[in-house]
C-alpha positions, 0 to 999 in steps of 0.5 A: 500500500503507496504513502498517503500525500494530502496536498492543500491548494491542489488546483495552484501552480507549484501544487500541479506539478506536486501532485504529478510528481508524487505520482510518478515517485508512486504516491497516492494524493489528496488533494484540496480543491474548491469546487468539485468543477476544479476537481474534476477537472484536475483529476481528468488532467491526471488521469491518475487512480491515485489521485483524488480530492477532499473540497475545501472552500476557504481555508481560513474559516476555523476548522477549514481543514479538521473533515480532510483528517477526519476522514482520510486516516490514511493521510500521513504526511501533509504538504500545505501548499495553499495561498494567495500569491496575487497583487490584485486586491483590493484590501490587504490585509483581508485578501492576503494577509489573514488568508495567509495566516489562518490557513496555515494555522489551519491545517497545522491545528486539525494535524495536530487535534485528527491526524496524530498518525502525520508525520511530516508537515512541508508549508510553501513558503517562500523568498518573501518571507526572507527578503526587505526589499529595502534591501534586495538591491543592496550588493553588501547584504547576502540573506540566507536560510536564516534571514526573515523579513523585518517587515511588520503588520502594519507595513504589510496593510499599506500595499498590495505587494507589501500584502504579499511579502508580509502575508508569506512572513506572518504565515511561515511564522505562525508555522513555527510558532505553533511547532515551538508552542505545541510541541505536535507530532510531526516535524516542518520543512518550509518551502522559500522560492524565489519567482517561480517560473517556468512551464504550467502542469497542463496544457489547458492551465494556458490561460490569456495572463498567466499565476503571476510569477510565470506572467513575467515570462508572459508579459514580456514575451507579450511585448512589442518592438517600441515597447518600454521594457519593465524594469523587473528583476529578482530571483528565479526558480524552475516549478520543476525544481520546487515540486522536487525539493516539497516531496526531498522535504519529508523524503529526506531527514536533513530535511526536518525543521529546515528552511528550504530556500529556493533560488538558482541567479537573479535575472532581471527583464533584459535578460528574458529578452536575450532568451527570447529574443535568441530562441524563438524565431517567431518572435524575432523583431516583433519585441523590444532589443534593448542592450543584450548582455547588460543584464548582469551590470544591474543583477549585480547590484541587487543583494546576494543570495546563499542557498548552500545549505539547501542546494546540500539537503537536494542533491541536484543541480537547478533548472537553468534561467533559458530553458526554464523561460523557453519550456515556458514560452514554448507552451504558451505559442504551442497552446495558441498555434503559434508555433 
């Protein structure tokens, strides 16, 4: 009988890749979704009898996950990926901060109360919980697995970007606080990815606007030759590596009680354009050119991300930016009949 893994937020960008990889490794998966329609669509895409879904309509409602664990005593691993990731909200506290924090607390408290058989919990956090935005463009600063975003709750309420980074910070802190105060029967690990690039898990997930991270690539691919080049810059990691890291987080004992900081390298819009112009004849001439080869001038001015401890635990090479970008755009263009 295979191990059963619970994945909250099963229709998310990372979660769908994660479930695909879990099933490929022989795990049985129960995923939480908001509706029967979403669950049926995911089940059809996965086409596996190793996947079933449970409906959790609102993760921030107290007791949201209780029935899942009452009904499924076979679950021994919990991967909590559900959390809002969008900058398009009207009330950062109500739409981002509270759902993220309460959702995480509800998931962990349900495991404590109703799932004594669970051995490992992994929470999808973010690089947003590691960096402090004011220091991100300071080349003298280094962020690592021990770094925490210094944002306050009041600051996080001020705008949508602050609300997002705050939501990740306070949700992860809530998880570690539960471990400290309640000393539950399971180990906790967190996965803290930077901007997550890469293709959708299924072609049917390719929409006009992709999930927030992948849309950074998609939006550059939609530029026209005379458009201004966005000043976007940051660090990236491929979604397939993020999914693999979640699995290692519970499979390897070295990952217990650790934060896994996932960042490959720095990028900016110029670097994305360079890759697109070099690799897609369909796009050449349609995109701005900018100043090819100058991206390093920008990325070298950013803070250093030192995640050597994470890389040692994971033990695999990260997918490079070129492959991540090419795979993302090739899928979009193919689905849209342009390749």
